[in-house]
N, CA, C, O and the ligand as a Tripos MOL2 file, in Angstrom:
@<TRIPOS>MOLECULE
protein
  285   283    72     0     0
PROTEIN
NO_CHARGES

@<TRIPOS>ATOM
      1 N         -16.8300   38.9000  -42.9310 N.3       1 MET1
      2 CA        -17.1040   39.9220  -43.9530 C.3       1 MET1
      3 C         -15.8210   40.6760  -44.2840 C.2       1 MET1
      4 O         -15.4480   40.8320  -45.4470 O.2       1 MET1
      5 N         -15.1670   41.1320  -43.2380 N.am      2 ARG2
      6 CA        -13.9390   41.8810  -43.4300 C.3       2 ARG2
      7 C         -12.8790   40.9950  -44.0790 C.2       2 ARG2
      8 O         -12.1270   41.4380  -44.9480 O.2       2 ARG2
      9 N         -12.8350   39.7430  -43.6450 N.am      3 PHE3
     10 CA        -11.8500   38.8070  -44.1930 C.3       3 PHE3
     11 C         -12.0910   38.6100  -45.6860 C.2       3 PHE3
     12 O         -11.1520   38.6250  -46.4820 O.2       3 PHE3
     13 N         -13.3430   38.4270  -46.0520 N.am      4 ILE4
     14 CA        -13.6990   38.2080  -47.4500 C.3       4 ILE4
     15 C         -13.3060   39.4250  -48.2910 C.2       4 ILE4
     16 O         -12.7550   39.2930  -49.3840 O.2       4 ILE4
     17 N         -13.5990   40.5980  -47.7600 N.am      5 LEU5
     18 CA        -13.2860   41.8240  -48.4820 C.3       5 LEU5
     19 C         -11.7780   41.9410  -48.6960 C.2       5 LEU5
     20 O         -11.3220   42.3090  -49.7780 O.2       5 LEU5
     21 N         -11.0130   41.6250  -47.6570 N.am      6 THR6
     22 CA         -9.5600   41.7040  -47.7560 C.3       6 THR6
     23 C          -9.0460   40.7340  -48.8080 C.2       6 THR6
     24 O          -8.1650   41.0730  -49.5980 O.2       6 THR6
     25 N          -9.5910   39.5420  -48.8180 N.am      7 GLU7
     26 CA         -9.1600   38.5500  -49.7960 C.3       7 GLU7
     27 C          -9.4840   39.0070  -51.2170 C.2       7 GLU7
     28 O          -8.7150   38.7900  -52.1540 O.2       7 GLU7
     29 N         -10.6200   39.6320  -51.3410 N.am      8 PHE8
     30 CA        -11.0450   40.0990  -52.6570 C.3       8 PHE8
     31 C         -10.1320   41.2030  -53.1720 C.2       8 PHE8
     32 O          -9.8040   41.2580  -54.3570 O.2       8 PHE8
     33 N          -9.7310   42.0770  -52.2600 N.am      9 LEU9
     34 CA         -8.9400   43.2370  -52.6550 C.3       9 LEU9
     35 C          -7.4470   42.9390  -52.7730 C.2       9 LEU9
     36 O          -6.6990   43.7220  -53.3570 O.2       9 LEU9
     37 N          -7.0210   41.8210  -52.2240 N.am     10 ARG10
     38 CA         -5.5890   41.5340  -52.1650 C.3      10 ARG10
     39 C          -4.8480   41.7280  -53.5040 C.2      10 ARG10
     40 O          -3.7830   42.3450  -53.5270 O.2      10 ARG10
     41 N          -5.3900   41.2150  -54.6050 N.am     11 PRO11
     42 CA         -4.6450   41.3580  -55.8770 C.3      11 PRO11
     43 C          -4.4690   42.8040  -56.2990 C.2      11 PRO11
     44 O          -3.5950   43.1200  -57.1070 O.2      11 PRO11
     45 N          -5.3090   43.6920  -55.7480 N.am     12 PHE12
     46 CA         -5.2550   45.0880  -56.1640 C.3      12 PHE12
     47 C          -4.4160   45.9480  -55.2270 C.2      12 PHE12
     48 O          -4.1780   47.1280  -55.4870 O.2      12 PHE12
     49 N          -3.9760   45.3360  -54.1370 N.am     13 MET13
     50 CA         -3.2410   46.1260  -53.1570 C.3      13 MET13
     51 C          -1.7440   46.0660  -53.4510 C.2      13 MET13
     52 O          -1.2120   45.0110  -53.7970 O.2      13 MET13
     53 N          -1.0720   47.2080  -53.3100 N.am     14 PRO14
     54 CA          0.3750   47.2200  -53.5170 C.3      14 PRO14
     55 C           1.0690   46.3890  -52.4470 C.2      14 PRO14
     56 O           0.7290   46.4780  -51.2670 O.2      14 PRO14
     57 N           2.0140   45.6030  -52.8470 N.am     15 ALA15
     58 CA          2.7180   44.7660  -51.8850 C.3      15 ALA15
     59 C           4.2180   44.8630  -52.1340 C.2      15 ALA15
     60 O           4.6120   44.9780  -53.2940 O.2      15 ALA15
     61 N           5.0590   44.8250  -51.1460 N.am     16 PRO16
     62 CA          4.6540   44.8670  -49.7430 C.3      16 PRO16
     63 C           4.3550   46.2900  -49.3000 C.2      16 PRO16
     64 O           5.0100   47.2400  -49.7270 O.2      16 PRO16
     65 N           3.3720   46.4180  -48.4520 N.am     17 GLU17
     66 CA          3.0340   47.7420  -47.9390 C.3      17 GLU17
     67 C           3.5500   47.8660  -46.5130 C.2      17 GLU17
     68 O           2.8860   47.4640  -45.5570 O.2      17 GLU17
     69 N           4.7330   48.4240  -46.3910 N.am     18 TYR18
     70 CA          5.3170   48.5900  -45.0720 C.3      18 TYR18
     71 C           4.8010   49.8570  -44.4200 C.2      18 TYR18
     72 O           4.5020   50.8490  -45.0850 O.2      18 TYR18
     73 N           4.7070   49.7970  -43.1210 N.am     19 ARG19
     74 CA          4.2120   50.9420  -42.3690 C.3      19 ARG19
     75 C           5.3000   51.4680  -41.4430 C.2      19 ARG19
     76 O           6.3080   50.8090  -41.1880 O.2      19 ARG19
     77 N           5.0660   52.6480  -40.9620 N.am     20 THR20
     78 CA          5.9930   53.2190  -39.9910 C.3      20 THR20
     79 C           5.2250   53.5840  -38.7350 C.2      20 THR20
     80 O           4.0600   53.9780  -38.7910 O.2      20 THR20
     81 N           5.8940   53.4490  -37.6080 N.am     21 TYR21
     82 CA          5.2840   53.7680  -36.3180 C.3      21 TYR21
     83 C           6.1750   54.7570  -35.5920 C.2      21 TYR21
     84 O           7.4020   54.6790  -35.6560 O.2      21 TYR21
     85 N           5.5370   55.6870  -34.9020 N.am     22 MET22
     86 CA          6.3020   56.6960  -34.1770 C.3      22 MET22
     87 C           6.0640   56.6040  -32.6770 C.2      22 MET22
     88 O           4.9420   56.4120  -32.2090 O.2      22 MET22
     89 N           7.1640   56.7480  -31.9410 N.am     23 CYS23
     90 CA          7.0800   56.7840  -30.4820 C.3      23 CYS23
     91 C           6.4850   58.1220  -30.0740 C.2      23 CYS23
     92 O           6.9950   59.1800  -30.4420 O.2      23 CYS23
     93 N           5.3930   58.0630  -29.3030 N.am     24 LEU24
     94 CA          4.7300   59.3020  -28.9050 C.3      24 LEU24
     95 C           5.5010   60.0230  -27.8040 C.2      24 LEU24
     96 O           5.2340   61.1880  -27.5100 O.2      24 LEU24
     97 N           6.4460   59.3320  -27.2070 N.am     25 ILE25
     98 CA          7.2070   59.9360  -26.1110 C.3      25 ILE25
     99 C           8.3840   60.7600  -26.6480 C.2      25 ILE25
    100 O           8.5800   61.9110  -26.2570 O.2      25 ILE25
    101 N           9.1660   60.1470  -27.5550 N.am     26 CYS26
    102 CA         10.3890   60.8210  -28.0030 C.3      26 CYS26
    103 C          10.4390   61.0630  -29.5160 C.2      26 CYS26
    104 O          11.3450   61.7380  -30.0030 O.2      26 CYS26
    105 N           9.4770   60.5200  -30.2560 N.am     27 GLY27
    106 CA          9.4680   60.7650  -31.6900 C.3      27 GLY27
    107 C          10.2880   59.7700  -32.4920 C.2      27 GLY27
    108 O          10.4570   59.9410  -33.7000 O.2      27 GLY27
    109 N          10.8010   58.7340  -31.8390 N.am     28 PHE28
    110 CA         11.5610   57.7050  -32.5500 C.3      28 PHE28
    111 C          10.6610   57.0270  -33.5840 C.2      28 PHE28
    112 O           9.4930   56.7480  -33.3140 O.2      28 PHE28
    113 N          11.2140   56.7680  -34.7620 N.am     29 ILE29
    114 CA         10.4360   56.1570  -35.8320 C.3      29 ILE29
    115 C          10.8580   54.7020  -36.0350 C.2      29 ILE29
    116 O          12.0440   54.4060  -36.1860 O.2      29 ILE29
    117 N           9.8760   53.7970  -36.0380 N.am     30 TYR30
    118 CA         10.1550   52.4140  -36.4190 C.3      30 TYR30
    119 C           9.5970   52.1910  -37.8180 C.2      30 TYR30
    120 O           8.3990   52.3460  -38.0550 O.2      30 TYR30
    121 N          10.4760   51.8270  -38.7330 N.am     31 ASP31
    122 CA         10.0980   51.5860  -40.1170 C.3      31 ASP31
    123 C          10.1530   50.0850  -40.3750 C.2      31 ASP31
    124 O          11.2140   49.4680  -40.2780 O.2      31 ASP31
    125 N           9.0060   49.5040  -40.7020 N.am     32 GLU32
    126 CA          8.9720   48.0550  -40.9260 C.3      32 GLU32
    127 C           9.9240   47.6330  -42.0380 C.2      32 GLU32
    128 O          10.5510   46.5780  -41.9480 O.2      32 GLU32
    129 N          10.0360   48.4370  -43.0740 N.am     33 ALA33
    130 CA         10.8950   48.0880  -44.2020 C.3      33 ALA33
    131 C          12.3630   48.0330  -43.7870 C.2      33 ALA33
    132 O          13.1260   47.1960  -44.2690 O.2      33 ALA33
    133 N          12.7430   48.9280  -42.8930 N.am     34 ALA34
    134 CA         14.1360   49.0070  -42.4620 C.3      34 ALA34
    135 C          14.4290   48.1040  -41.2730 C.2      34 ALA34
    136 O          15.5530   47.6300  -41.1040 O.2      34 ALA34
    137 N          13.3990   47.8680  -40.4430 N.am     35 GLY35
    138 CA         13.6170   47.0810  -39.2470 C.3      35 GLY35
    139 C          14.5790   47.7950  -38.3140 C.2      35 GLY35
    140 O          14.8230   48.9950  -38.4400 O.2      35 GLY35
    141 N          15.1200   47.0270  -37.3700 N.am     36 LEU36
    142 CA         16.1150   47.5720  -36.4420 C.3      36 LEU36
    143 C          17.1650   46.4890  -36.2190 C.2      36 LEU36
    144 O          17.1610   45.8030  -35.1970 O.2      36 LEU36
    145 N          18.0710   46.3440  -37.2020 N.am     37 PRO37
    146 CA         19.0700   45.2690  -37.1150 C.3      37 PRO37
    147 C          19.8500   45.2870  -35.8000 C.2      37 PRO37
    148 O          20.2000   44.2360  -35.2630 O.2      37 PRO37
    149 N          20.1170   46.4850  -35.2900 N.am     38 ASP38
    150 CA         20.8500   46.5930  -34.0250 C.3      38 ASP38
    151 C          20.0670   46.0140  -32.8600 C.2      38 ASP38
    152 O          20.6460   45.6090  -31.8520 O.2      38 ASP38
    153 N          18.7300   45.9740  -33.0040 N.am     39 GLU39
    154 CA         17.8660   45.4810  -31.9360 C.3      39 GLU39
    155 C          17.4290   44.0430  -32.2070 C.2      39 GLU39
    156 O          16.6160   43.4860  -31.4700 O.2      39 GLU39
    157 N          17.9760   43.4440  -33.2730 N.am     40 GLY40
    158 CA         17.6140   42.0830  -33.5870 C.3      40 GLY40
    159 C          16.3620   41.9680  -34.4290 C.2      40 GLY40
    160 O          15.8200   40.8750  -34.5870 O.2      40 GLY40
    161 N          15.8890   43.0940  -34.9780 N.am     41 LEU41
    162 CA         14.6990   43.0750  -35.8250 C.3      41 LEU41
    163 C          15.1480   43.2260  -37.2730 C.2      41 LEU41
    164 O          15.6210   44.2880  -37.6770 O.2      41 LEU41
    165 N          14.9980   42.1680  -38.0420 N.am     42 ALA42
    166 CA         15.4480   42.1690  -39.4350 C.3      42 ALA42
    167 C          14.6070   43.1250  -40.2730 C.2      42 ALA42
    168 O          13.4410   43.3630  -39.9590 O.2      42 ALA42
    169 N          15.1890   43.6740  -41.3350 N.am     43 PRO43
    170 CA         14.4050   44.5160  -42.2430 C.3      43 PRO43
    171 C          13.1770   43.7600  -42.7350 C.2      43 PRO43
    172 O          13.2680   42.5920  -43.1110 O.2      43 PRO43
    173 N          12.0250   44.4370  -42.7300 N.am     44 GLY44
    174 CA         10.7930   43.7910  -43.1550 C.3      44 GLY44
    175 C           9.9990   43.2110  -42.0010 C.2      44 GLY44
    176 O           8.9350   42.6310  -42.2170 O.2      44 GLY44
    177 N          10.4970   43.3570  -40.7740 N.am     45 THR45
    178 CA          9.7660   42.8500  -39.6140 C.3      45 THR45
    179 C           8.5180   43.6880  -39.3730 C.2      45 THR45
    180 O           8.5830   44.8990  -39.1630 O.2      45 THR45
    181 N           7.3750   43.0000  -39.4110 N.am     46 ARG46
    182 CA          6.1080   43.6930  -39.2000 C.3      46 ARG46
    183 C           5.9640   44.1030  -37.7410 C.2      46 ARG46
    184 O           6.4980   43.4640  -36.8340 O.2      46 ARG46
    185 N           5.2320   45.1820  -37.5480 N.am     47 TRP47
    186 CA          5.0230   45.6910  -36.1870 C.3      47 TRP47
    187 C           4.4300   44.6120  -35.2830 C.2      47 TRP47
    188 O           4.8170   44.4820  -34.1220 O.2      47 TRP47
    189 N           3.4790   43.8340  -35.8310 N.am     48 GLU48
    190 CA          2.8480   42.7960  -35.0140 C.3      48 GLU48
    191 C           3.8150   41.6600  -34.6990 C.2      48 GLU48
    192 O           3.5640   40.8540  -33.8030 O.2      48 GLU48
    193 N           4.9260   41.5990  -35.4430 N.am     49 ASP49
    194 CA          5.9230   40.5670  -35.1770 C.3      49 ASP49
    195 C           7.0210   41.0630  -34.2410 C.2      49 ASP49
    196 O           7.8810   40.2940  -33.8130 O.2      49 ASP49
    197 N           6.9820   42.3470  -33.9330 N.am     50 VAL50
    198 CA          7.9220   42.8860  -32.9550 C.3      50 VAL50
    199 C           7.5190   42.3320  -31.5870 C.2      50 VAL50
    200 O           6.3440   42.3880  -31.2270 O.2      50 VAL50
    201 N           8.4730   41.7990  -30.8210 N.am     51 PRO51
    202 CA          8.1380   41.2070  -29.5210 C.3      51 PRO51
    203 C           7.3610   42.1800  -28.6380 C.2      51 PRO51
    204 O           7.6740   43.3700  -28.6030 O.2      51 PRO51
    205 N           6.3450   41.6810  -27.9220 N.am     52 PRO52
    206 CA          5.5200   42.5480  -27.0770 C.3      52 PRO52
    207 C           6.3140   43.2250  -25.9710 C.2      52 PRO52
    208 O           5.9020   44.2590  -25.4450 O.2      52 PRO52
    209 N           7.4580   42.6390  -25.6190 N.am     53 ASN53
    210 CA          8.2550   43.2450  -24.5510 C.3      53 ASN53
    211 C           9.3290   44.1760  -25.1020 C.2      53 ASN53
    212 O          10.1750   44.6720  -24.3590 O.2      53 ASN53
    213 N           9.2860   44.4100  -26.4240 N.am     54 TRP54
    214 CA         10.2410   45.3240  -27.0400 C.3      54 TRP54
    215 C           9.9680   46.7380  -26.5530 C.2      54 TRP54
    216 O           8.8180   47.1280  -26.3500 O.2      54 TRP54
    217 N          11.0350   47.4970  -26.3710 N.am     55 THR55
    218 CA         10.8530   48.8810  -25.9300 C.3      55 THR55
    219 C          11.6170   49.8270  -26.8480 C.2      55 THR55
    220 O          12.5650   49.4240  -27.5210 O.2      55 THR55
    221 N          11.2020   51.0610  -26.8670 N.am     56 CYS56
    222 CA         11.8330   52.0880  -27.6880 C.3      56 CYS56
    223 C          13.3150   52.1950  -27.3180 C.2      56 CYS56
    224 O          13.6520   52.3760  -26.1480 O.2      56 CYS56
    225 N          14.2020   52.0840  -28.3180 N.am     57 PRO57
    226 CA         15.6410   52.1480  -28.0240 C.3      57 PRO57
    227 C          16.0800   53.5220  -27.5420 C.2      57 PRO57
    228 O          17.1610   53.6610  -26.9680 O.2      57 PRO57
    229 N          15.2730   54.5140  -27.7630 N.am     58 GLU58
    230 CA         15.6390   55.8790  -27.3610 C.3      58 GLU58
    231 C          15.1940   56.2110  -25.9400 C.2      58 GLU58
    232 O          15.9560   56.7760  -25.1550 O.2      58 GLU58
    233 N          13.9500   55.8530  -25.6210 N.am     59 CYS59
    234 CA         13.4070   56.2970  -24.3270 C.3      59 CYS59
    235 C          12.8200   55.1710  -23.4850 C.2      59 CYS59
    236 O          12.4120   55.3990  -22.3460 O.2      59 CYS59
    237 N          12.7730   53.9490  -24.0380 N.am     60 GLY60
    238 CA         12.2720   52.8310  -23.2470 C.3      60 GLY60
    239 C          10.7590   52.7100  -23.2290 C.2      60 GLY60
    240 O          10.2130   51.9180  -22.4610 O.2      60 GLY60
    241 N          10.0690   53.4860  -24.0640 N.am     61 ALA61
    242 CA          8.6130   53.3930  -24.1240 C.3      61 ALA61
    243 C           8.2060   52.0350  -24.6880 C.2      61 ALA61
    244 O           8.9710   51.3970  -25.4120 O.2      61 ALA61
    245 N           7.0090   51.6070  -24.3510 N.am     62 ARG62
    246 CA          6.5290   50.3170  -24.8280 C.3      62 ARG62
    247 C           5.7770   50.4590  -26.1460 C.2      62 ARG62
    248 O           5.4740   51.5650  -26.5940 O.2      62 ARG62
    249 N           5.4810   49.3050  -26.7590 N.am     63 LYS63
    250 CA          4.8070   49.3190  -28.0600 C.3      63 LYS63
    251 C           3.4950   50.0950  -28.0140 C.2      63 LYS63
    252 O           3.1000   50.7200  -28.9980 O.2      63 LYS63
    253 N           2.8220   50.0510  -26.8620 N.am     64 GLU64
    254 CA          1.5460   50.7610  -26.7320 C.3      64 GLU64
    255 C           1.7280   52.2650  -26.8830 C.2      64 GLU64
    256 O           0.7790   52.9900  -27.1800 O.2      64 GLU64
    257 N           2.9600   52.7230  -26.6730 N.am     65 ASP65
    258 CA          3.2140   54.1630  -26.7590 C.3      65 ASP65
    259 C           3.5640   54.5960  -28.1780 C.2      65 ASP65
    260 O           3.8620   55.7650  -28.4230 O.2      65 ASP65
    261 N           3.5250   53.6500  -29.1040 N.am     66 PHE66
    262 CA          3.7710   53.9860  -30.5090 C.3      66 PHE66
    263 C           2.4610   54.1250  -31.2540 C.2      66 PHE66
    264 O           1.4710   53.4680  -30.9310 O.2      66 PHE66
    265 N           2.4670   54.9720  -32.2370 N.am     67 GLU67
    266 CA          1.2650   55.1740  -33.0390 C.3      67 GLU67
    267 C           1.6290   55.0660  -34.5130 C.2      67 GLU67
    268 O           2.6760   55.5490  -34.9430 O.2      67 GLU67
    269 N           0.7440   54.4210  -35.2880 N.am     68 ILE68
    270 CA          1.0050   54.2630  -36.7060 C.3      68 ILE68
    271 C           0.9770   55.6340  -37.3760 C.2      68 ILE68
    272 O           0.1770   56.5030  -37.0320 O.2      68 ILE68
    273 N           1.8710   55.7940  -38.3360 N.am     69 MET69
    274 CA          1.9500   57.0690  -39.0460 C.3      69 MET69
    275 C           1.2140   56.9780  -40.3630 C.2      69 MET69
    276 O           1.4240   56.0460  -41.1390 O.2      69 MET69
    277 N           0.3560   57.9390  -40.6140 N.am     70 ALA70
    278 CA         -0.3290   58.0110  -41.8910 C.3      70 ALA70
    279 C           0.6200   58.5970  -42.9110 C.2      70 ALA70
    280 O           1.2400   59.6330  -42.6730 O.2      70 ALA70
    281 N           0.7320   57.9350  -44.0440 N.am     71 ILE71
    282 CA          1.6600   58.4150  -45.0670 C.3      71 ILE71
    283 C           0.9260   59.3080  -46.0560 C.2      71 ILE71
    284 O           1.5330   59.8150  -46.9980 O.2      71 ILE71
    285 ZN         10.7260   56.6520  -27.5310 Zn       72 ZN72
@<TRIPOS>BOND
     1     1     2 1
     2     2     3 1
     3     3     4 2
     4     3     5 am
     5     5     6 1
     6     6     7 1
     7     7     8 2
     8     7     9 am
     9     9    10 1
    10    10    11 1
    11    11    12 2
    12    11    13 am
    13    13    14 1
    14    14    15 1
    15    15    16 2
    16    15    17 am
    17    17    18 1
    18    18    19 1
    19    19    20 2
    20    19    21 am
    21    21    22 1
    22    22    23 1
    23    23    24 2
    24    23    25 am
    25    25    26 1
    26    26    27 1
    27    27    28 2
    28    27    29 am
    29    29    30 1
    30    30    31 1
    31    31    32 2
    32    31    33 am
    33    33    34 1
    34    34    35 1
    35    35    36 2
    36    35    37 am
    37    37    38 1
    38    38    39 1
    39    39    40 2
    40    39    41 am
    41    41    42 1
    42    42    43 1
    43    43    44 2
    44    43    45 am
    45    45    46 1
    46    46    47 1
    47    47    48 2
    48    47    49 am
    49    49    50 1
    50    50    51 1
    51    51    52 2
    52    51    53 am
    53    53    54 1
    54    54    55 1
    55    55    56 2
    56    55    57 am
    57    57    58 1
    58    58    59 1
    59    59    60 2
    60    59    61 am
    61    61    62 1
    62    62    63 1
    63    63    64 2
    64    63    65 am
    65    65    66 1
    66    66    67 1
    67    67    68 2
    68    67    69 am
    69    69    70 1
    70    70    71 1
    71    71    72 2
    72    71    73 am
    73    73    74 1
    74    74    75 1
    75    75    76 2
    76    75    77 am
    77    77    78 1
    78    78    79 1
    79    79    80 2
    80    79    81 am
    81    81    82 1
    82    82    83 1
    83    83    84 2
    84    83    85 am
    85    85    86 1
    86    86    87 1
    87    87    88 2
    88    87    89 am
    89    89    90 1
    90    90    91 1
    91    91    92 2
    92    91    93 am
    93    93    94 1
    94    94    95 1
    95    95    96 2
    96    95    97 am
    97    97    98 1
    98    98    99 1
    99    99   100 2
   100    99   101 am
   101   101   102 1
   102   102   103 1
   103   103   104 2
   104   103   105 am
   105   105   106 1
   106   106   107 1
   107   107   108 2
   108   107   109 am
   109   109   110 1
   110   110   111 1
   111   111   112 2
   112   111   113 am
   113   113   114 1
   114   114   115 1
   115   115   116 2
   116   115   117 am
   117   117   118 1
   118   118   119 1
   119   119   120 2
   120   119   121 am
   121   121   122 1
   122   122   123 1
   123   123   124 2
   124   123   125 am
   125   125   126 1
   126   126   127 1
   127   127   128 2
   128   127   129 am
   129   129   130 1
   130   130   131 1
   131   131   132 2
   132   131   133 am
   133   133   134 1
   134   134   135 1
   135   135   136 2
   136   135   137 am
   137   137   138 1
   138   138   139 1
   139   139   140 2
   140   139   141 am
   141   141   142 1
   142   142   143 1
   143   143   144 2
   144   143   145 am
   145   145   146 1
   146   146   147 1
   147   147   148 2
   148   147   149 am
   149   149   150 1
   150   150   151 1
   151   151   152 2
   152   151   153 am
   153   153   154 1
   154   154   155 1
   155   155   156 2
   156   155   157 am
   157   157   158 1
   158   158   159 1
   159   159   160 2
   160   159   161 am
   161   161   162 1
   162   162   163 1
   163   163   164 2
   164   163   165 am
   165   165   166 1
   166   166   167 1
   167   167   168 2
   168   167   169 am
   169   169   170 1
   170   170   171 1
   171   171   172 2
   172   171   173 am
   173   173   174 1
   174   174   175 1
   175   175   176 2
   176   175   177 am
   177   177   178 1
   178   178   179 1
   179   179   180 2
   180   179   181 am
   181   181   182 1
   182   182   183 1
   183   183   184 2
   184   183   185 am
   185   185   186 1
   186   186   187 1
   187   187   188 2
   188   187   189 am
   189   189   190 1
   190   190   191 1
   191   191   192 2
   192   191   193 am
   193   193   194 1
   194   194   195 1
   195   195   196 2
   196   195   197 am
   197   197   198 1
   198   198   199 1
   199   199   200 2
   200   199   201 am
   201   201   202 1
   202   202   203 1
   203   203   204 2
   204   203   205 am
   205   205   206 1
   206   206   207 1
   207   207   208 2
   208   207   209 am
   209   209   210 1
   210   210   211 1
   211   211   212 2
   212   211   213 am
   213   213   214 1
   214   214   215 1
   215   215   216 2
   216   215   217 am
   217   217   218 1
   218   218   219 1
   219   219   220 2
   220   219   221 am
   221   221   222 1
   222   222   223 1
   223   223   224 2
   224   223   225 am
   225   225   226 1
   226   226   227 1
   227   227   228 2
   228   227   229 am
   229   229   230 1
   230   230   231 1
   231   231   232 2
   232   231   233 am
   233   233   234 1
   234   234   235 1
   235   235   236 2
   236   235   237 am
   237   237   238 1
   238   238   239 1
   239   239   240 2
   240   239   241 am
   241   241   242 1
   242   242   243 1
   243   243   244 2
   244   243   245 am
   245   245   246 1
   246   246   247 1
   247   247   248 2
   248   247   249 am
   249   249   250 1
   250   250   251 1
   251   251   252 2
   252   251   253 am
   253   253   254 1
   254   254   255 1
   255   255   256 2
   256   255   257 am
   257   257   258 1
   258   258   259 1
   259   259   260 2
   260   259   261 am
   261   261   262 1
   262   262   263 1
   263   263   264 2
   264   263   265 am
   265   265   266 1
   266   266   267 1
   267   267   268 2
   268   267   269 am
   269   269   270 1
   270   270   271 1
   271   271   272 2
   272   271   273 am
   273   273   274 1
   274   274   275 1
   275   275   276 2
   276   275   277 am
   277   277   278 1
   278   278   279 1
   279   279   280 2
   280   279   281 am
   281   281   282 1
   282   282   283 1
   283   283   284 2
@<TRIPOS>SUBSTRUCTURE
     1 MET1         2 RESIDUE 1 A MET
     2 ARG2         6 RESIDUE 1 A ARG
     3 PHE3        10 RESIDUE 1 A PHE
     4 ILE4        14 RESIDUE 1 A ILE
     5 LEU5        18 RESIDUE 1 A LEU
     6 THR6        22 RESIDUE 1 A THR
     7 GLU7        26 RESIDUE 1 A GLU
     8 PHE8        30 RESIDUE 1 A PHE
     9 LEU9        34 RESIDUE 1 A LEU
    10 ARG10       38 RESIDUE 1 A ARG
    11 PRO11       42 RESIDUE 1 A PRO
    12 PHE12       46 RESIDUE 1 A PHE
    13 MET13       50 RESIDUE 1 A MET
    14 PRO14       54 RESIDUE 1 A PRO
    15 ALA15       58 RESIDUE 1 A ALA
    16 PRO16       62 RESIDUE 1 A PRO
    17 GLU17       66 RESIDUE 1 A GLU
    18 TYR18       70 RESIDUE 1 A TYR
    19 ARG19       74 RESIDUE 1 A ARG
    20 THR20       78 RESIDUE 1 A THR
    21 TYR21       82 RESIDUE 1 A TYR
    22 MET22       86 RESIDUE 1 A MET
    23 CYS23       90 RESIDUE 1 A CYS
    24 LEU24       94 RESIDUE 1 A LEU
    25 ILE25       98 RESIDUE 1 A ILE
    26 CYS26      102 RESIDUE 1 A CYS
    27 GLY27      106 RESIDUE 1 A GLY
    28 PHE28      110 RESIDUE 1 A PHE
    29 ILE29      114 RESIDUE 1 A ILE
    30 TYR30      118 RESIDUE 1 A TYR
    31 ASP31      122 RESIDUE 1 A ASP
    32 GLU32      126 RESIDUE 1 A GLU
    33 ALA33      130 RESIDUE 1 A ALA
    34 ALA34      134 RESIDUE 1 A ALA
    35 GLY35      138 RESIDUE 1 A GLY
    36 LEU36      142 RESIDUE 1 A LEU
    37 PRO37      146 RESIDUE 1 A PRO
    38 ASP38      150 RESIDUE 1 A ASP
    39 GLU39      154 RESIDUE 1 A GLU
    40 GLY40      158 RESIDUE 1 A GLY
    41 LEU41      162 RESIDUE 1 A LEU
    42 ALA42      166 RESIDUE 1 A ALA
    43 PRO43      170 RESIDUE 1 A PRO
    44 GLY44      174 RESIDUE 1 A GLY
    45 THR45      178 RESIDUE 1 A THR
    46 ARG46      182 RESIDUE 1 A ARG
    47 TRP47      186 RESIDUE 1 A TRP
    48 GLU48      190 RESIDUE 1 A GLU
    49 ASP49      194 RESIDUE 1 A ASP
    50 VAL50      198 RESIDUE 1 A VAL
    51 PRO51      202 RESIDUE 1 A PRO
    52 PRO52      206 RESIDUE 1 A PRO
    53 ASN53      210 RESIDUE 1 A ASN
    54 TRP54      214 RESIDUE 1 A TRP
    55 THR55      218 RESIDUE 1 A THR
    56 CYS56      222 RESIDUE 1 A CYS
    57 PRO57      226 RESIDUE 1 A PRO
    58 GLU58      230 RESIDUE 1 A GLU
    59 CYS59      234 RESIDUE 1 A CYS
    60 GLY60      238 RESIDUE 1 A GLY
    61 ALA61      242 RESIDUE 1 A ALA
    62 ARG62      246 RESIDUE 1 A ARG
    63 LYS63      250 RESIDUE 1 A LYS
    64 GLU64      254 RESIDUE 1 A GLU
    65 ASP65      258 RESIDUE 1 A ASP
    66 PHE66      262 RESIDUE 1 A PHE
    67 GLU67      266 RESIDUE 1 A GLU
    68 ILE68      270 RESIDUE 1 A ILE
    69 MET69      274 RESIDUE 1 A MET
    70 ALA70      278 RESIDUE 1 A ALA
    71 ILE71      282 RESIDUE 1 A ILE
    72 ZN72       285 GROUP 0 **** ****
């Protein structure tokens, strides 16, 4: 059901819709559009494509410690 709805709405959704995630420990921001070239993450790298063992470059927190930011 959800899949069908997403497919139906796709033409109406702005693309690409990049998101930002914030580290709850130190406030570091990961922006999908910008990526983290210094960390080997190319601009446009989706959060789900960030390696699961990736850690916050500022404080070493894990992906679970990041929360999506509402724009
Ligand atoms: Zn952090």
